[in-house]
TIRO-773868 format. One line per field, with one value per residue (C-alpha): x, y, z negated; chain. Coordinates in nm, 2 decimals. Each point is the difference from the previous one (the first is absolute). Layout:
BEGIN
c1 (X	...) $
c2 (Y	...) $
c3 (Z	...) $
mol (A	...) $
//
This chain:
BEGIN
c1 (11.40	0.27	0.37	-0.08	-0.27	0.10	0.33	-0.29	-0.21	0.35	0.09	-0.25	-0.04	0.36	-0.11	-0.28	0.23	0.26	-0.33	-0.13	0.29	0.13	-0.34	0.06	0.33	-0.14	-0.31	0.25	0.33	-0.13	-0.44	0.02	0.01	-0.27	-0.24	0.10	-0.15	-0.27	-0.30	-0.24	0.24	-0.09	0.31	-0.05	-0.15	0.23	0.20	-0.28	0.09	0.36	-0.06	0.17	-0.17	-0.08	0.06	-0.06	0.26	-0.06	0.00	-0.33	-0.17	-0.14	-0.02	0.06	-0.05	-0.24	-0.03	-0.07	-0.12	0.14	-0.12	0.05	-0.13	-0.08	-0.23	-0.13	0.22	0.30	-0.14	0.14	0.38	-0.01	-0.16	-0.08	0.15	-0.29	0.01	-0.36	0.12	0.35	0.20	-0.01	0.16	0.30	-0.09	0.05	0.31	0.21	-0.14	0.34	0.08	-0.30	-0.03	0.18	0.22	-0.09	0.29	0.37	0.23	0.21	-0.06	0.12	-0.23	-0.25	0.01	0.01	-0.30	-0.15	0.04	-0.12	-0.34	-0.06	0.13	-0.23	0.26	-0.11	0.14	0.17	-0.23	0.03	0.17	-0.21	-0.04	0.04	-0.18	-0.02	-0.39	-0.10	-0.26	-0.23	0.12	-0.22	-0.28	-0.06	0.07	-0.22	-0.27	-0.02	-0.02	-0.26	-0.28	0.05	-0.15	0.36	0.33	0.32	0.35	0.34	0.19	0.41	0.31	0.16	0.34	0.01	-0.30	-0.10	-0.37	-0.15	-0.37	-0.17	-0.41	-0.24	-0.35	-0.26	0.22	-0.03	0.05	0.27	-0.07	-0.31	0.15	-0.16	-0.38	0.04	0.26	-0.23	-0.23	0.31	0.11	-0.29	-0.12	-0.08	0.22	0.31	0.08	0.33	0.18	0.23	-0.09	0.25	0.26	-0.17	-0.31	0.04	-0.15	0.03	0.16	-0.13	0.18	0.19	0.24	0.08	0.27	0.17	-0.12	0.18	0.30	0.10	-0.11	0.25	0.26	0.02	-0.02	-0.28	-0.24	0.16	-0.11	-0.11	-0.15	-0.37	-0.28	-0.31	-0.35	-0.33	-0.14	0.02	0.29	-0.05	0.23	-0.13	-0.35	0.08	-0.16	0.16	-0.09	0.01	-0.24	-0.19	-0.04	0.13	0.34	0.29	0.10	0.37	0.32	0.29	0.03	-0.05	-0.32	-0.13	0.12	-0.14	-0.30	-0.05	0.00	-0.03	0.02	0.33	0.15	-0.12	0.29	0.19	0.06	-0.04	0.31	0.23	-0.09	-0.08	0.39	0.05	-0.22	-0.06	0.41	-0.08	-0.29	0.26	0.21	-0.27	-0.09	-0.31	-0.05	0.28	-0.11	0.06	0.27	-0.23	0.02	-0.33	-0.17	-0.17	-0.14	0.20	-0.10	-0.19	0.17	-0.15	0.33	0.21	0.03	-0.39	-0.05	-0.16	-0.07	-0.38	0.14	0.31	-0.18	-0.20	0.27	0.17	-0.36	-0.01	-0.19	-0.08	0.10	0.26	-0.05	0.18	-0.01	-0.02	0.36	0.12	-0.20	0.17	0.35	-0.03	-0.07	0.24	0.26	-0.09	0.02	0.30	0.19	0.03	0.05	-0.14	0.00	-0.07	-0.35	0.03	-0.28	0.21	0.30	0.19	-0.03	0.04	0.11	-0.09	0.05	0.33	-0.02	0.13	-0.06	-0.06	-0.18	0.23	-0.07	0.12	-0.12	-0.14	0.10	-0.06	-0.24	0.03	0.24	-0.07	-0.09	-0.25	-0.13	0.05	-0.24	-0.25	-0.09	0.00	-0.30	-0.14	0.02	-0.19	-0.31	-0.03	0.03	-0.25	-0.01	-0.25	0.12	-0.13	-0.16	0.29	0.19	0.15	0.05	0.34	0.11	0.09	-0.16	0.09	-0.25	-0.19	-0.37	-0.07	-0.38	0.02	-0.25	-0.09	-0.27	-0.07	-0.19	0.06	0.36	0.19	0.14	0.35	0.31	0.32	0.27	0.27	0.10	0.11	0.11	0.33	0.14	-0.27	-0.06	-0.30	-0.16	-0.39	-0.14	-0.42	-0.25	-0.32	-0.18	-0.34	0.02	0.00	0.27	0.31	-0.05	-0.30	0.04	0.39	0.18	-0.20	0.17	0.33	-0.08	-0.05	0.25	0.27	-0.10	0.01	0.31	0.17	-0.09	0.10	0.31	0.10	-0.12) $
c2 (-7.04	0.01	0.11	0.31	0.12	-0.03	0.23	0.26	0.04	-0.06	0.33	0.20	-0.03	0.10	0.32	0.08	-0.11	0.30	0.21	0.00	-0.01	0.35	0.17	-0.13	0.15	0.34	0.02	-0.05	0.23	0.21	0.13	-0.12	0.38	0.10	-0.28	0.08	0.37	-0.05	0.12	-0.33	-0.24	-0.16	-0.12	0.41	-0.12	-0.17	0.33	0.20	-0.24	0.12	0.40	0.25	0.19	0.34	0.18	0.33	0.21	-0.19	-0.35	-0.01	-0.22	0.22	-0.32	-0.35	-0.31	-0.23	-0.33	0.03	0.35	0.36	0.14	0.39	0.11	0.33	-0.02	0.34	0.18	-0.04	-0.17	0.21	0.01	-0.38	-0.09	-0.36	-0.30	-0.24	-0.29	0.12	0.40	0.00	0.28	0.40	0.20	-0.08	-0.41	0.11	0.21	-0.25	-0.32	-0.12	-0.01	-0.10	-0.31	-0.32	-0.05	-0.34	0.03	-0.02	0.02	-0.28	-0.31	-0.24	0.23	-0.05	-0.37	0.05	0.19	-0.25	-0.23	0.20	0.01	-0.37	0.03	0.31	0.21	0.32	0.27	0.32	0.24	0.39	0.25	0.26	0.42	0.17	0.26	0.39	-0.01	0.07	-0.21	0.14	0.40	-0.21	-0.13	0.33	0.18	-0.25	-0.04	0.40	0.01	-0.28	0.22	0.23	-0.21	0.13	0.09	-0.06	0.10	-0.03	0.02	0.02	0.07	0.28	-0.09	-0.29	-0.03	-0.32	-0.02	-0.07	-0.01	0.02	-0.17	0.11	0.00	-0.18	-0.34	-0.36	-0.31	-0.15	-0.33	-0.11	0.15	-0.32	0.13	0.37	0.04	0.07	0.21	0.24	0.00	0.13	0.24	0.32	0.14	-0.22	-0.12	-0.16	0.31	0.12	0.36	0.09	-0.10	0.04	0.18	0.31	0.37	0.40	0.05	0.32	0.21	-0.29	0.13	0.33	-0.24	0.04	0.31	0.19	-0.19	0.08	0.35	0.06	-0.24	0.14	0.37	0.10	0.09	0.13	-0.14	0.39	0.08	0.11	-0.13	0.14	-0.22	0.24	-0.38	-0.08	0.07	0.12	-0.21	0.17	-0.12	-0.30	0.05	-0.14	-0.06	-0.14	-0.31	0.16	0.42	0.14	0.24	-0.04	0.39	0.10	-0.24	-0.24	-0.34	-0.14	0.15	-0.07	-0.37	-0.03	0.03	-0.12	0.28	-0.09	0.43	0.01	-0.36	0.12	0.32	-0.17	-0.27	0.28	0.22	-0.38	-0.10	-0.30	-0.04	-0.01	-0.09	-0.29	-0.13	-0.03	-0.25	-0.17	-0.02	-0.13	-0.26	0.13	-0.19	-0.23	-0.35	-0.07	-0.22	-0.22	-0.42	-0.01	0.19	0.37	0.23	0.28	0.32	0.22	0.34	0.23	-0.01	0.36	0.10	0.01	0.14	0.34	0.28	-0.09	-0.38	0.03	0.21	-0.28	-0.23	0.17	-0.10	-0.31	0.07	-0.03	-0.30	-0.16	-0.33	-0.15	-0.36	0.05	-0.19	0.36	0.18	-0.18	0.00	0.39	0.05	-0.25	0.21	0.30	-0.29	-0.03	0.32	-0.03	-0.31	-0.25	-0.32	-0.34	-0.16	-0.31	-0.29	-0.34	0.04	-0.33	-0.34	-0.33	-0.38	-0.21	0.31	0.15	0.31	-0.03	0.40	0.29	0.28	0.27	0.36	0.31	0.32	0.08	0.37	0.29	0.24	0.30	0.13	-0.06	0.35	-0.04	-0.35	0.24	0.26	-0.23	-0.15	0.31	0.05	-0.42	0.15	0.25	-0.15	-0.25	0.31	0.25	-0.13	-0.19	-0.33	0.10	-0.35	-0.19	0.17	-0.29	0.08	0.04	-0.03	0.28	-0.17	0.17	-0.07	0.13	-0.01	-0.09	0.06	-0.07	0.02	-0.25	-0.09	-0.28	0.17	0.10	0.16	-0.30	0.08	-0.02	0.06	-0.05	0.02	-0.09	-0.03	0.11	0.36	0.03	-0.37	-0.22	-0.33	-0.09	0.15	-0.05	0.03	0.00	0.00	-0.04	0.03	0.26	0.02	0.40	0.22	-0.12	0.11	-0.16	-0.32	-0.09	0.21	-0.21	-0.29	0.02	0.15	-0.34	-0.20	0.28	-0.10	-0.37	0.01	0.19	-0.19	-0.31	0.07	0.22	-0.32) $
c3 (1.84	0.19	-0.07	0.21	-0.18	-0.35	0.07	0.17	-0.32	-0.23	0.23	-0.07	-0.37	0.03	0.15	-0.21	-0.30	0.16	0.04	-0.35	-0.18	0.23	-0.08	-0.40	0.00	0.17	-0.24	-0.29	0.12	0.27	-0.05	-0.40	-0.09	0.21	-0.04	-0.41	0.05	0.24	-0.25	0.16	-0.15	-0.28	-0.17	-0.09	-0.26	-0.16	0.05	-0.22	-0.29	-0.02	0.08	-0.21	-0.32	0.06	-0.36	-0.18	-0.19	-0.37	0.17	0.09	0.30	0.24	0.21	0.01	0.09	-0.18	0.15	0.36	-0.09	0.06	-0.36	-0.03	-0.42	0.07	0.30	0.16	-0.23	0.22	0.23	0.34	-0.10	-0.12	0.30	0.08	0.13	0.18	0.25	0.11	0.06	-0.02	-0.24	-0.11	-0.21	-0.24	0.12	0.35	-0.01	-0.18	0.13	0.08	-0.37	-0.17	0.25	-0.14	0.29	0.26	0.23	-0.01	0.29	-0.16	0.15	-0.27	-0.20	0.26	-0.09	-0.37	0.04	0.23	-0.32	-0.25	0.18	0.00	-0.38	-0.11	-0.10	-0.05	0.14	-0.14	-0.05	0.15	-0.14	-0.26	0.03	-0.26	0.02	-0.13	-0.11	-0.34	-0.08	-0.31	0.24	0.26	-0.18	-0.11	0.38	0.19	-0.26	0.02	0.37	0.02	-0.13	0.28	0.38	0.19	-0.18	-0.04	-0.24	-0.08	-0.24	-0.04	-0.17	0.17	-0.20	0.26	0.23	-0.18	0.08	-0.35	0.16	0.30	0.12	0.27	-0.02	0.09	-0.02	0.03	-0.24	0.19	-0.18	0.23	0.34	0.15	-0.07	-0.01	0.26	0.31	-0.28	-0.02	0.35	0.08	-0.26	0.04	-0.25	0.13	-0.34	0.21	-0.01	-0.23	-0.03	-0.22	0.23	0.37	-0.03	0.14	-0.13	-0.04	-0.30	-0.05	-0.29	-0.12	0.31	-0.19	-0.15	0.28	0.17	-0.29	-0.03	0.34	-0.05	-0.33	0.08	0.45	-0.22	0.24	-0.35	-0.34	-0.37	-0.05	0.35	0.00	0.14	0.11	0.09	0.03	0.04	0.33	0.30	0.39	0.20	0.38	-0.02	-0.22	-0.33	-0.35	-0.32	-0.35	-0.08	-0.29	0.25	-0.31	0.04	-0.25	0.05	0.03	-0.16	0.05	0.11	-0.35	0.01	0.33	-0.06	-0.36	0.15	0.28	0.24	0.36	0.14	-0.14	0.08	0.38	-0.06	-0.14	0.29	0.25	-0.17	-0.06	0.41	0.18	0.07	-0.40	-0.09	0.21	-0.05	-0.39	0.19	0.15	-0.37	-0.24	0.34	0.05	0.35	-0.06	-0.04	-0.37	-0.14	-0.19	0.01	0.06	0.35	-0.04	0.24	0.14	-0.13	0.31	0.09	0.27	0.24	-0.10	0.37	0.01	-0.32	-0.02	-0.28	-0.13	0.01	-0.18	-0.29	-0.05	-0.03	-0.28	-0.17	0.09	0.24	0.37	0.23	-0.26	-0.16	-0.26	-0.26	-0.36	-0.04	0.24	-0.25	-0.33	0.18	0.03	-0.34	-0.15	0.24	-0.17	-0.36	0.12	-0.01	0.38	0.06	0.19	-0.11	0.20	-0.13	-0.06	-0.11	-0.02	-0.19	0.02	0.15	-0.23	0.00	-0.25	-0.28	0.17	0.18	0.37	0.11	-0.14	0.28	-0.02	-0.19	0.12	0.10	0.41	-0.04	-0.18	0.24	-0.26	-0.25	-0.42	-0.06	0.26	-0.12	-0.37	0.10	0.17	-0.28	-0.24	0.27	-0.06	-0.34	0.02	0.17	-0.24	-0.27	0.11	0.40	0.14	-0.15	-0.42	0.08	0.00	-0.36	-0.23	-0.33	-0.10	0.37	0.26	0.32	0.34	0.27	0.27	0.04	0.43	0.16	0.34	0.25	0.30	0.22	-0.12	-0.29	-0.32	-0.09	-0.13	-0.33	-0.08	-0.27	-0.04	-0.35	-0.23	-0.32	-0.22	0.19	-0.11	0.01	0.25	-0.02	0.19	0.27	0.04	0.37	0.08	0.24	-0.04	0.34	0.03	-0.35	-0.02	-0.18	-0.13	-0.33	-0.06	0.11	0.08	-0.28	-0.30	0.14	0.08	-0.40	-0.07	0.19	-0.10	-0.41	0.12	0.15	-0.28	-0.27	0.22	0.00	-0.31	-0.15) $
mol (A	A	A	A	A	A	A	A	A	A	A	A	A	A	A	A	A	A	A	A	A	A	A	A	A	A	A	A	A	A	A	A	A	A	A	A	A	A	A	A	A	A	A	A	A	A	A	A	A	A	A	A	A	A	A	A	A	A	A	A	A	A	A	A	A	A	A	A	A	A	A	A	A	A	A	A	A	A	A	A	A	A	A	A	A	A	A	A	A	A	A	A	A	A	A	A	A	A	A	A	A	A	A	A	A	A	A	A	A	A	A	A	A	A	A	A	A	A	A	A	A	A	A	A	A	A	A	A	A	A	A	A	A	A	A	A	A	A	A	A	A	A	A	A	A	A	A	A	A	A	A	A	A	A	A	A	A	A	A	A	A	A	A	A	A	A	A	A	A	A	A	A	A	A	A	A	A	A	A	A	A	A	A	A	A	A	A	A	A	A	A	A	A	A	A	A	A	A	A	A	A	A	A	A	A	A	A	A	A	A	A	A	A	A	A	A	A	A	A	A	A	A	A	A	A	A	A	A	A	A	A	A	A	A	A	A	A	A	A	A	A	A	A	A	A	A	A	A	A	A	A	A	A	A	A	A	A	A	A	A	A	A	A	A	A	A	A	A	A	A	A	A	A	A	A	A	A	A	A	A	A	A	A	A	A	A	A	A	A	A	A	A	A	A	A	A	A	A	A	A	A	A	A	A	A	A	A	A	A	A	A	A	A	A	A	A	A	A	A	A	A	A	A	A	A	A	A	A	A	A	A	A	A	A	A	A	A	A	A	A	A	A	A	A	A	A	A	A	A	A	A	A	A	A	A	A	A	A	A	A	A	A	A	A	A	A	A	A	A	A	A	A	A	A	A	A	A	A	A	A	A	A	A	A	A	A	A	A	A	A	A	A	A	A	A	A	A	A	A	A	A	A	A	A	A	A	A	A	A	A	A	A	A	A	A	A	A	A	A	A	A	A	A	A	A	A	A	A	A	A	A	A	A	A	A	A	A	A	A	A	A	A	A	A	A	A	A	A	A	A	A	A	A	A	A	A	A	A	A	A	A	A	A	A	A	A	A) $
//
């Protein structure tokens, strides 16, 4: 081989060296974040090893990494909320919403740190773990709620602290086991009853008579109706050619808004909302945030409210008792009740209390009011009406020994079978610490199905927080 050929080969290798060096530099310095984040990158297996934990309020584990597996000790009880982190199926729930914090850092923009990280990868130095989420979930309340709901085909429930908006328990059935995602995901995805759907946050339902909480507070707060005004319920009400009636078709006769609320008279509440008027009623819908996106740390469905510009008297009357085209989530009903329980002040609901790193708090979730939809006087009057529901009205099945419970039943008709059973309550009525909202799909009367569930959850919650 002559000198000229050697020179060409040397030049070729020199060019190849610089091409490879440039490519290496590009991959390490420029494209590393994209490659690291790519879910098809096998190195993400290492990320799972250092993924942060999700903790309950008492420090118990809701999600953690065991070896190479992500485990969920509460299984299906909290599945939609905690979610899952899977190489094959991605993330959901809190695992998705806080993925960037939970995932161990794998790339630094600092070139010197890149060199150290590169060297550490050969030395098998363990990466720093991701941060931990500390939630507001109380496991003993959560377990009770989930076990009671699991007796039914489709249901959801929310437990709040009305004083600060903390979510103490939340559950949805049917559910799934995040520990077996690889084996069951496809079946869950295509299941008729949608176990992947978080019914508490994303299920939209006609609220039935539970919505009378808002109608009553709007009527009283605006001065459209007084506590001593008398209404007549002959069992039905004609609005044009439309005939509205109570669920049992029975007349409740003459009475004030207290009686109408306690006995859940649709006819009376149609009259109440019509007297209040659409402009005022819609103003209070907006004050309560109904129809807006809920300010929460997880995705929620937006309630559907018919446009005010297209509302007519018959539809407004139905909205007054929670029917018609109106659709809300169980979380929305819980926050309305919490606002009344909290003296008319609506607190921002939250489920993640803090972010921790190695046991030290990095950040706390700021808590505070979103606004005051109604006055303290109005909230107190609606509370008295809710006490009457449980004391002698439609919600006596929610009574607890030694505790005054304020509540509201709901029996919501829908086009998909039997009515949905609703109950929302708080206790102790004059110093509320717990709010419970329950919906059981196609289960019938609120008093016979949802109210007993709420009573048992309320009893467990009060025992937990007073220890």
